[in-house]
C-alpha positions in Angstrom: 36.2 31.3 -125.2 39.5 31.7 -124.6 39.9 35.1 -125.5 37.1 36.3 -123.8 38.6 35.0 -120.5 41.5 37.0 -121.0 39.4 40.0 -121.5 37.3 39.4 -118.2 40.0 37.7 -116.4 43.6 39.0 -117.6 46.6 38.1 -115.7 48.2 41.0 -116.8 47.3 44.1 -118.8 49.6 46.5 -120.8 48.4 50.3 -121.5 49.9 51.3 -124.9 49.8 54.9 -125.0 49.9 55.7 -121.4 50.5 58.9 -120.3 52.1 60.9 -117.5 49.5 64.0 -118.0 46.4 63.5 -115.6 43.4 64.0 -118.3 44.8 62.2 -121.0 43.0 59.5 -121.9 46.1 57.2 -121.4 46.5 58.3 -117.9 43.1 58.2 -116.9 42.9 54.4 -118.0 46.0 53.2 -116.2 45.0 55.3 -113.1 41.8 53.2 -113.1 43.4 49.7 -113.7 45.9 50.6 -110.7 43.3 52.5 -108.2 40.5 49.8 -109.0 42.8 47.1 -107.4 43.9 45.1 -109.9 46.0 42.2 -108.7 47.6 41.2 -112.2 50.9 42.7 -113.6 50.4 45.8 -115.3 52.5 47.5 -118.0 52.7 51.3 -119.4 53.8 51.5 -122.8 55.2 54.6 -124.0 58.5 55.3 -125.7 59.0 58.7 -124.2 58.7 57.5 -120.7 60.7 55.5 -118.2 57.8 55.5 -115.3 54.1 56.2 -115.5 52.0 56.3 -112.1 55.1 54.5 -110.6 55.4 51.5 -112.8 58.2 50.9 -114.9 57.1 51.8 -118.6 58.1 49.8 -121.7 58.8 51.5 -125.3 56.9 48.8 -127.1 55.2 45.6 -126.4 58.1 43.6 -127.6 60.0 44.7 -124.7 57.8 43.6 -122.2 59.7 40.7 -120.3 56.4 38.9 -119.2 53.2 37.7 -121.0 50.7 40.1 -121.4 46.8 38.6 -121.6 44.8 42.3 -122.3 46.4 45.2 -124.1 44.9 48.7 -124.0 45.4 50.8 -127.3 45.4 54.1 -126.4 46.8 55.7 -129.4 45.4 57.6 -132.7 43.6 55.6 -135.4 46.7 55.9 -137.8 48.9 54.2 -135.6 46.5 51.4 -134.5 47.5 49.0 -137.0 51.2 49.1 -136.1 50.4 48.7 -132.4 48.0 45.4 -133.1 51.1 43.9 -134.9 53.3 44.9 -132.0 50.7 43.4 -129.7 50.2 40.2 -131.6 53.9 39.4 -131.9 54.2 39.7 -128.1 51.3 37.2 -127.7 48.6 39.1 -126.5 45.3 37.4 -126.7 42.6 40.5 -126.8 43.0 44.2 -127.8 40.8 47.0 -126.7 41.0 49.4 -129.0 39.6 53.1 -127.9 40.6 55.2 -130.9 37.7 56.6 -133.2 38.1 57.4 -136.8 37.2 54.1 -138.2 33.9 52.8 -139.6 31.7 55.3 -137.7 33.1 58.0 -139.9 33.5 56.2 -143.3 36.8 54.4 -142.5 35.1 50.9 -143.2 38.7 49.9 -144.9 40.6 50.8 -141.9 38.8 48.8 -139.5 38.3 45.7 -141.8 42.1 45.6 -141.8 42.4 46.2 -138.2 40.5 42.6 -137.7 42.6 41.3 -140.5 45.8 42.0 -138.5 44.4 40.7 -135.0 43.3 37.7 -136.7 46.8 37.1 -138.2 47.8 36.9 -134.7 45.0 34.7 -133.1 43.9 38.1 -131.3 40.5 39.3 -130.5 39.5 43.0 -130.8 37.0 45.0 -128.5 36.3 48.4 -130.1 37.1 50.5 -131.8 35.8 53.7 -130.5 35.1 52.3 -127.2 35.7 53.6 -123.4 37.3 50.5 -122.4 35.4 47.7 -119.8 35.1 47.1 -116.1 34.7 43.6 -114.6 34.4 44.0 -110.9 35.0 40.4 -110.0 38.5 40.7 -111.3 38.9 44.3 -109.8 39.2 45.3 -113.6 38.6 49.0 -114.6 40.5 49.5 -117.7 38.0 52.4 -118.8 38.5 55.9 -118.6 35.2 56.3 -116.9 34.6 56.6 -112.9 36.7 54.6 -110.8 34.9 53.4 -108.0 32.4 51.0 -109.5 29.8 49.4 -107.1 30.0 45.4 -107.4 27.0 43.6 -108.2 25.2 40.9 -110.2 23.8 43.7 -113.3 26.2 43.1 -116.7 26.0 46.3 -119.2 26.7 46.4 -122.7 26.7 49.7 -124.7 27.2 50.8 -127.7 27.6 54.3 -126.7 30.7 55.6 -125.2 29.9 59.1 -123.6 26.4 57.7 -122.4 27.9 54.8 -121.1 30.5 56.8 -119.2 27.7 58.8 -117.9 25.2 55.6 -116.9 28.8 54.1 -115.2 28.5 57.3 -112.6 24.4 57.0 -112.3 25.2 53.3 -111.1 27.1 54.7 -108.6 25.0 57.5 -107.2 21.9 54.7 -107.5 23.8 52.4 -105.6 23.2 49.8 -108.9 25.7 47.2 -108.2 27.2 45.6 -111.6 29.5 42.8 -112.5 30.8 44.1 -115.8 30.2 47.3 -118.2 31.6 46.9 -121.6 31.9 49.3 -124.4 31.5 47.7 -127.6 31.5 50.8 -129.8 31.8 49.6 -133.4 31.7 46.1 -132.8 34.2 45.5 -135.5 35.0 41.7 -134.0 33.7 40.8 -130.4 30.0 41.5 -130.6 26.9 41.3 -128.3 26.0 38.0 -129.1 30.0 36.7 -128.2 29.4 39.0 -125.4 26.0 37.3 -124.4 27.6 33.9 -124.7 30.3 34.3 -122.4 27.7 36.1 -119.4 25.6 33.1 -119.7 27.9 31.1 -117.7 29.4 34.0 -115.5 28.3 33.3 -111.8 28.6 36.7 -111.1 25.8 37.9 -113.4 22.4 37.6 -113.3 20.9 40.3 -115.4 22.4 41.6 -118.7 21.3 45.2 -119.7 22.5 46.0 -123.3 22.0 49.6 -125.0 21.8 48.7 -128.4 22.0 50.8 -131.7 22.1 47.9 -134.4 22.8 44.2 -135.0 25.0 43.3 -137.8 24.1 39.4 -137.6 20.7 39.3 -136.7 20.3 35.6 -136.7 23.2 34.9 -134.6 21.8 37.5 -132.1 18.4 35.8 -131.8 19.8 32.5 -131.4 22.5 33.2 -128.7 19.8 35.6 -127.0 17.0 32.9 -126.9 19.5 30.4 -125.4 20.5 33.2 -122.6 17.0 34.6 -122.0 15.8 31.4 -120.3 18.2 31.7 -117.9 19.1 35.4 -117.3 17.0 38.1 -118.2 18.0 40.6 -121.0 16.8 43.8 -121.1 17.3 46.1 -124.1 17.6 49.9 -124.6 16.6 50.3 -128.8 18.2 53.1 -130.1 16.9 54.4 -133.5 13.4 53.7 -133.1 12.3 56.8 -135.5 13.7 57.5 -138.7 15.4 60.7 -137.2 17.1 58.6 -134.2 18.3 56.0 -137.1 20.2 58.5 -139.2 21.8 59.4 -135.8 22.7 56.3 -135.0 24.7 55.6 -138.6 26.8 58.7 -138.0 27.6 57.8 -134.4 28.5 54.1 -134.8 28.3 53.5 -138.3 25.7 50.9 -137.4 22.3 50.2 -139.1 19.4 50.9 -137.0 17.3 48.9 -139.3 13.6 48.2 -139.1 12.1 49.0 -135.6 9.0 46.3 -136.3 11.7 44.0 -137.1 13.7 44.5 -133.8 10.3 44.5 -131.8 9.4 41.1 -133.2 13.3 39.9 -133.0 13.4 40.5 -129.2 9.8 39.5 -128.8 10.9 35.9 -130.3 14.0 36.1 -128.3 12.6 36.8 -125.1 14.3 40.0 -124.8 12.6 42.5 -122.6 12.5 46.2 -124.6 12.7 49.2 -122.5 11.4 52.3 -123.8 13.7 54.6 -121.5 17.1 54.5 -119.9 15.4 55.1 -116.5 12.9 52.1 -117.1 15.9 50.0 -118.1 18.1 50.7 -114.9 14.7 50.2 -112.8 14.1 46.8 -114.5 17.6 45.4 -114.1 18.0 46.5 -110.7 14.9 44.6 -109.6 15.7 41.3 -111.8 19.1 41.3 -110.1 17.9 41.6 -106.7 14.6 40.0 -106.2 14.0 36.4 -106.3 11.8 34.8 -109.3 8.1 35.4 -109.7 6.0 32.1 -109.1 3.2 32.7 -111.2 0.6 33.1 -108.0 -1.5 36.4 -107.8 0.1 40.1 -107.5 -1.3 42.0 -104.8 -0.9 45.8 -104.8 -0.9 47.3 -101.1 -1.4 51.1 -100.7 -2.5 53.8 -98.5 -3.5 55.8 -101.4 -6.3 55.1 -103.5 -5.4 57.2 -106.4 -2.0 56.2 -106.4 -3.6 52.4 -106.4 -5.4 53.5 -109.4 -2.1 54.8 -111.3 -0.2 51.5 -111.0 -3.5 49.6 -111.5 -3.7 51.2 -114.9 0.5 50.8 -115.8 -0.1 47.1 -114.9 -3.0 46.6 -117.3 -1.1 48.7 -120.4 1.5 46.2 -119.8 -0.9 43.1 -120.1 -1.3 42.4 -116.4 -4.8 42.2 -115.1 -4.9 42.0 -111.5 -7.2 39.4 -109.6 -9.1 39.5 -106.7 -6.9 39.5 -103.5 -6.6 35.8 -102.0 -9.4 35.1 -99.3 -7.0 34.1 -97.0 -5.0 37.4 -97.2 -8.4 39.3 -97.0 -9.0 37.4 -93.9 -5.9 38.5 -92.4 -5.9 42.0 -93.0 -9.5 42.6 -91.9 -8.2 41.8 -88.3 -6.4 44.8 -88.1 -6.9 47.2 -90.6 -10.0 49.9 -90.6 -13.6 48.7 -91.2 -13.6 51.2 -94.2 -10.4 49.8 -95.9 -11.2 48.6 -99.2 -10.1 44.7 -99.4 -10.0 44.1 -103.2 -7.0 44.5 -105.1 -5.1 47.1 -104.7 -5.9 46.6 -101.1 -6.4 50.3 -99.7 -5.4 50.6 -95.8 -6.5 54.2 -96.6 -4.5 57.5 -95.4 -5.4 56.9 -91.9 -3.2 54.0 -91.4 0.0 54.4 -88.9 3.3 53.5 -89.7 3.2 50.2 -87.9 0.1 49.1 -89.5 1.0 49.9 -93.3 4.4 47.6 -92.3 2.0 45.1 -91.4 -0.2 45.0 -93.8 2.7 44.5 -96.5 4.5 41.9 -94.3 1.4 40.2 -94.4 0.6 40.0 -97.8 4.5 38.9 -98.2 4.0 36.2 -95.9 0.9 34.9 -97.4 1.5 31.8 -99.4 -1.3 32.4 -102.1 0.3 35.5 -103.0 3.3 35.5 -105.8 4.6 39.1 -105.6 3.8 42.4 -103.9 3.7 46.1 -105.1 3.4 48.3 -102.3 2.4 52.0 -103.1 3.1 53.9 -100.2 1.9 58.1 -99.8 3.3 59.8 -97.3 0.8 61.5 -94.8 0.8 63.6 -91.7 0.4 60.2 -89.4 3.0 58.5 -91.4 7.1 58.6 -91.7 8.8 57.1 -94.8 12.1 56.8 -93.0 10.5 54.5 -90.3 8.5 52.3 -92.8 11.6 51.8 -94.9 13.2 51.3 -91.8 10.9 48.6 -90.2 10.2 46.9 -93.9 14.2 46.2 -93.9 14.3 44.9 -90.2 11.4 42.4 -91.2 12.6 41.4 -94.3 15.7 40.7 -92.7 14.1 38.7 -89.7 12.2 36.4 -92.3 15.9 35.6 -93.8 15.3 37.7 -97.2 12.3 38.1 -99.3 10.5 34.9 -100.4 9.0 36.5 -103.5 9.2 39.6 -105.2 8.3 43.0 -103.7 8.7 46.6 -105.1 7.7 49.5 -103.6 6.7 53.4 -104.4 7.6 55.7 -101.8 5.6 58.7 -102.8 6.5 61.9 -101.1 9.0 64.9 -99.8 12.7 64.5 -98.6 12.1 61.8 -96.2 10.8 59.4 -99.4 14.4 59.9 -101.0 15.9 58.8 -97.8 13.6 55.9 -97.5 14.3 54.8 -101.0 18.0 54.9 -101.1 17.6 52.8 -97.4 15.5 50.3 -99.2 17.4 50.0 -102.4 20.6 49.6 -100.2 18.9 46.5 -98.5 18.0 45.0 -102.1 14.6 46.0 -101.9 14.0 47.9 -105.1 12.0 51.4 -104.4 11.2 54.1 -106.5 9.7 57.7 -105.9 7.0 57.0 -108.6 4.2 54.7 -108.7 4.3 54.3 -112.7 8.1 53.3 -112.2 7.2 50.7 -109.3 4.3 49.1 -111.5 6.3 49.2 -114.7 9.2 47.2 -113.0 6.8 44.8 -111.0 5.1 44.0 -114.2 8.0 43.0 -115.8 9.2 40.7 -113.0 5.8 39.0 -113.6 6.1 39.2 -117.5 9.8 37.7 -117.2 8.2 34.7 -115.8 5.8 34.0 -119.2 8.3 35.0 -121.2 11.1 32.5 -120.3 8.9 30.1 -120.1 7.4 30.9 -123.8 11.0 31.1 -125.1 12.0 27.6 -123.6 8.9 26.2 -125.2 10.1 27.4 -128.7 13.2 26.3 -128.2 12.2 22.7 -127.5 10.0 22.6 -130.5 12.9 24.1 -132.7 15.6 21.2 -131.3 12.6 18.7 -131.8 12.2 19.6 -135.5 15.7 19.5 -135.8 16.1 15.9 -134.7 
C-alpha cells in the first residue's frame, strides 16, 4: 500500500513533459497541481525550459535535488520507457502515465515492457491512457480536467478519459462533492481492485463509483468488492452491455467487455449496485454519500400529486420494493391537520390543495415518526405552493432537528422555481431531483443496499467458515 499512499498523499510531484504553452497537456496538469493548492514540492521537468509557471524547471528526474513520490509522465508513448527508467533511478514510487498508444491500439508488448521497467525499480503505474487523478483531501489535482473540483465523499474511478473529464465538470455543476477522481485507462498495473482496497479504509470516502469497461482478473475483483461493499456502497456503470458496445470497448481501452450475464452475476454476488445510466449512477452516489443508512422499517411516500405517487410506486415495484401500509401512528398524526379527503395509505396523498407549510409539516411528521424507516417526498408545483419556500422550510426544519435521522429523498416537479429548490436542497445534503422516477430509483437503491450488505456479510461469513 506504500505506493498507493504515495499516489493519494504524495509529498512531492514531478511533471515530466511540463510545458510553457497553455492548452498543452503538460501545461494544464502543472497548472491544476499549482492552482488546486497542493502543499508539497512540485518539480516541472523539461530539458528546454528553466522556469515554468513560476517554478524552477529541471532537465531530468535525476537532476531534481529532492526525493519524488509521484511522477506524472506527460510525454509521447515512444519515450515513456526512458522516462520510467529516469524516474525509477530517482526513487519515484508511482507513475501516472498519461500517454495513449499502448494496448488500446494493439501495442501490447510496449505496455507489458512499461510494467516490467517500473517493477524493476519497485515503482507502480497508473495508466497508461489516462487523464490523471484528483484527491481532494490532499488538495491534489494532477489531471488535465477541470480545476475546481468540489470536496466530498464520493470516489469516482473511470476507465474512460474523455467521459471522466466531462463528468468531473458535471460534479462541479451539480454540486456533487468527491474525495477522488481516478482515471485508470488501460489498467496495466494498478487496477480497480487495488483502488477499492485502498478506498475501503479511506476515511474521506463513503461511496465508490466506477465506470467499468472490463475486468482482467474477475476473481480478485470479486473477492475485494465483497469485502468493501459490506462497509461502503460500490456503484458500477458497466459499459459494453451489448455486442456493439463490447466491440467499442475493445477499441477504446483494449479491454474485454465480457459476458453481460456473467458480469451481472458477479456484481450481484459481490454486493455491487449496477446502474444502467450515468445519470442514475451519480443520483445514487449523491444520496448514498449524504444520507444516514436505512434501518429496515417501512418506506413511506408523501406526495401532493396522486399521479406522481403512482409513478414512484411503479418504479419502486420494478426495483423489487413493495410498499407496506403507512404505520397507524403516522396516519393518526397526519389526520389531525390534513384535509378530510386526503388519502392516508402509502403513498400518503396530501392533495394538490395543501399549502406550503402543510406539505412541509406532512413530510417532517413522517420523518420524525419512529415507525418509519425512510421517506420519499414527491412534490408537484401548484398555484397554492412555492417550491422555493418548501425547500427553504425543509432545510430549516432538518437543521433544527440536528440533521436527517433517516433517508429522505425528494422529487421537486415543476418549472424554473423547482430548479432553484433542487439546488437549495442538494447543497444542504438533502438529495433532490426533478423527476419522480429519479427520486424513486434513488430511494430504492438506499433501501436495497441494506439487504445487499446483509446478504454479502452472511455469504462472507459462510465462506470463511468453510475455509476454516
